[in-house]
N, C-alpha and C positions, 0 to 999 in steps of 0.2 A: 474397705472402711465405710463406704456409703451404706452397705447393707447393715453393718453393725450399728451405725448411727440411727438408721431407720428403726431397727428392732428396739434400741434403747428408748427412742422417742415414743414408740408404740406402747412399750411397757409403762413408761411414765404417764402417758395419757390414760391407759387403762387403770393404773393405780389411782390417779387423780379422780377419775370418774367414779371409781368404787368408793373412795373416801367421801365424795360429795353426795352420792346417791344411796349409800348403805343404810339399812334400817336404823331408826332413831335409837333403839336400845344399844346398838353396837358402838355408838358414839358417846355414850354416857361418860362423864368425867367426874372429877372430885371438886367441882367448882364451889360447892357449899362446904367442903371440908377445910378446916384450918390446917396450917403447917404443924401446929402442935398436935392435932389429932392424928395426922399422918405419922408423925414421929413416935407418938405413944403406940400407935398401931404396929409400927415396925418393931418396937421393943417387945410387944406381946407376941408378935409373929416369931421373932427370933427365939423367944423363951419357950414357946409352946408348939410351933409348927415347923420350924426349920429343919428339925431332925429328919423328917420325911420329905418335905417339899423343897429342901435346899435353902442355903443362906440367902439367896436372892430370888427365892420362889421359882427357880428355874426347873424344879423337879429333882427328886433325890435318886441316887444310885442304890440299887438293891444290895442289901447286906447279905452275908452268908446265911443268916437265919431267916431270910425272906422278908425282913422288915426294911423300912426306909425307902420304899419305892413309891413315894407319893408323886402324883403327876405335877406338871408345871401349872402354876396358878397365874401366869402372865396372860392377861386378856380374859380371865373368867369373870371379872367384874365384881362390884360390891354385892350384887344380888346373890351370887354363888356363896360368898362368905357368910352373908346374913342367913341364908338357908341352912348351910351345912353346920355352922356353929350354933345358930339359933335353935335348931331342932336337936342339938346334942349329938349329931352324927360325928362331928369332929370336935376335938381331937379323937381319933379312933382308938378305942380301948384295946382292941386286939385285931389281928389280921383275920379277915373273914371274907366270904363271898360277897357280902354286902354290909354296908354300915347301917346298923339299926338306929332308929330314933330312940332317944332316952328322955325321961322326964326331968332328970336333974341336970340343969345346964351349968357348966363350970364358969361361965363369964356373965357379967352384967350386960345389959343392952348397950350401955355406953362403951364398954370394951369391945363388944362385937362391932359397933359402928366404927370404932377406931381402926380395928383390923381390916374392916371392909374398905375404909378410906385409904389405907396403905396399899392394899392389893389393887384398888381401882386407880391409884396413882401410877402404877407400873405400866399400864396399857389400858386403852378403852375397852369397856365391856358392859354387859347389862347392869343397869342401875336398880337400886331398891325401888319398888313401885311406890308411886305417890298415893296420897289419900284419895285423890280423884279417881285414880285407876282402880281403887279397891272399893269405891262407894257403890253399893248395889241398891240403895234405898229408892232410887227413882226409876228402876227398871220395870217395864210392863210385863204382864203375863206372857205376851208373845216373845219378848226378848229372852225371858227365862226359859221358855220352851225351846227357843233357838239354841240357847246354851246347852240344854239337855241333848238336843240332836247332835250338836258338834262334839260333845263329850262322848256320846255313844259311837260316833264315827271315828274319832281319833284316840280315845282313851280306854274304851270299854273292853277291848281285847286283852288288856293287862289288868286294869283296875276293877273289872266287873262292871256290868251295866248300872249297878247302884253305887259304885265307888267303894265297894267293900274290900277291894284288893284281890290278889290271886297269885298263884305260884308261877315262876318262870323256870328257866333252865339253870343247871349247874349251881343249885342252892340259892339262886336269887329269887326275888319276889317283888311284886308291886304292892306297896303298902296300902292299908286301909286309910281312906281319906276322911273317915268320920272324926269330927272334932279338930281337924287341921285348920289352922288360921288362914284367912283369905290371903294374907301377905305371903305365907310360905307356899300356898298353892300357886300363886302368880309367879313367884320366884322359881319354882320347879319347872313351870312351863317355859320360861325364858332362858333357863340355864341347862336343863336336861341332866339332872343328877343321875349318876350310876348308869343303869340300863335305859333310862328314859330319853327319848329323842328331844331335841330342842325345837320349840315352837316359837319362832320369832314372829315379828309383826307381818311378815309376808305370808306366813302359814296361817296364823290365827291373829286377827286384829286385836288391839287392846280392848275394844268394845266387846268383842266375842269372848275374850278371856274373862272379862268382868261378868258376862252372862253365864259362863260356865261356873264361876265361883258362886254366883247367886243361886244357881240350880243346886249345886252341891250343899250350900248352906241350908236351903229349904229341904233338901233330901235328908240331911243329917238331923235337922230339927223336926222331922216327921210332919212337916206342914202339909204334905200331900199324902193322901191315903194310898195304900198299895192297891192298884186296880185288879191284881190277881188274887186278892184275899190275904191269907197268911203269908208273910214274907219269908218265913223259915230262915231268917238271918241273912237273906239275900245272898246266899253263898253259891247259888247256881244249881246245876243239874245233879250234883252229888247228894246234897241234902234233900232235894226234891225226890230223887230216885229212892233214897233210903226210906223216906216217909211213905212213898208209894208201895215199896215192898213190904214194910212192916205193917202199915195201917191198911193199905188197900188189899194186897194179896193175903195178908194175915186174916183180915175180915172175911174174905171169900173162903179161905180154908176152914175157918171156924163155922161158917154157914154150912159148908159141905158136910162137915162132921156132924153138925147138929141135925141136918136133914137126914143123914144116914142113920143116926140113932133113932130118929122119929119113925123112920120106915121099918126099922127092925123091932 
């Protein structure tokens, strides 16, 4: 019995230390949400999300037609709901390898906030970023350059070095980040939607997340000229190689034919 008691005490100690020292975004609560907002959010969830995610957001069982297998939402936090619903990815229109972003959002921002408050009330999770975390107005050129370096180290292998997106495996893809709001970029980093990994504050600090967003906004607004000349859509070696074959080698072939005709 002494061994059992010692193991139980050790587990209790580890759990307490984890709760006390875990990253800030993992302890976000619904302190600012009212009971009415949570209740309205629950009603919206039951009417629009429970079919796939379960009555209590515990995850849905897969139906014979392959639908209804939504993951558990307990612990995903308000940021995940705001991202998924705010970009139109959820509710999912049809089963696919990846949920696409859509321009027509089915819910108002107030309704999205209410659903986010309900999900956040079930268990701690990443919170919706504050205005301070999204403010890029005071960042220096050095901080923005650091954001670009961090993006190319952690994100460029999927999203392309210019944030234009790219293909992944099994029909999945990394979306184009052009025109994506700062809030949704931040939420994607802290929640890791679909194939994207989670970048909590231990991986990338809030200041560095803001720097990444500042660089992406500058890149999208074409504040910085392309040092390589024509960007060719920033799509990478495929478009560049195509231009090289058609323009470069085509020009060489044309010159060879012209010289041959001149000599004859």
